[in-house]
N, C-alpha and C positions, 0 to 999 in steps of 0.2 A: 504494500500500500504506500502510495506517495505521500510524503509529509508536506512538501511544497508543490503547488499545482499552478497551472495557468501562466507559467512564465518559463522562459528558456533556462536551462541549467548549464553549468560549466561554460558560461559566456558572459563577458562584461556587458552590462546593460545600463542604460540611463533610465532610472525609474519613472521620471515624468513622461517619458516617451512610451511607456507601457500601458497607458490609459489615455484615450482621446477625448477631447471636448466634443460635446454634441449640443446643438442648439436647444435651449430651453429644457435641459435635462441635467440630472445628477447621474453619473455613470460610475459603477463600482466593478472592481475586479478582485475577487477573493484569491489570495495567495496561500493562505493556510487557515484551517479552522478545526479546532478540537476543544475539549473541555477546559483546557488550561490557557489557550491562546487563540487569538483571531488576528490575522494580518490582511488588510484590504487596501488597495489603491482606489482613490476616488478622484473624479473630476467634476467640478461644478461650473455650469455656465453662469455668467453674471446674473445675480438676482435669485439663483436657485438655492434651495436650502433643505436641510434635514431639520425638522421641527424639534422642539424641546422634548427630551425623553431622559430616562435614567438607564444606567448600565450596571450590572452586578460586578463589573471589573473596572480597574483603572484603565483609561483610554489615553494612549500617548499619540499625539498628532504631530507629524512633521510636515511642514509646508514645502512642497516640491516646486511650485510655480504659482505666480499670481498673488492675489491678496484675498485672504479669508477672514471672516469674523466668527470668533468662537465665543459663545455665551455660556458662562458657568454661574449658576445661582443668580441669574439676572445681571451679572457683570459682564461687559463686552470687552473682548481682547482682539486686537487686529494682528493677524499673523502674515508675515512676508516670507518669501523664499529663504530657506535655510533656518527659519525659526521653528520652535516647537513649544508645545504646552501639554500638560497632563490634565485631562478632565477626570476628576476623582470619581470613584465608584459611588453609586447611590446619591449623586448630586445631579439635579437637572442641568442638561446642557444641550446646545444646538449649534449647527454649523451653517454659515451663509457664505456664498460666493460674492464678496463685495465687488470683485472683478472676476474674471475667469480664475479658477483656483483649483490646484491639484494638491492632494495630500496623501501621505501614507498613514494609516491608522493601525496601531498595534494595541489590542486590548488584552490585558493580562487578568485572568479570572482567578 
């Protein structure tokens, strides 16, 4: 059984090139998913969002491209390429593409 999927192995990759922008959409590409860990690439078109919700795990966000807005407990944080933030478990959080925005999401359960 493969542990990491949907991405080439033994090859140098640029992560932000592994998920495309699509007009008026949030696009996701799951790279790993199990009871302990979830790793997903996302692209957000400008203005697209994942509305407020809670997770049972800590969610580590790494901005790969563009500008995103992360809301945690009603506080807004602007994330730029190369920056990261942790959305803590059991705290309401949301993600918005302030501009087109790509991120790598690693959730540790």
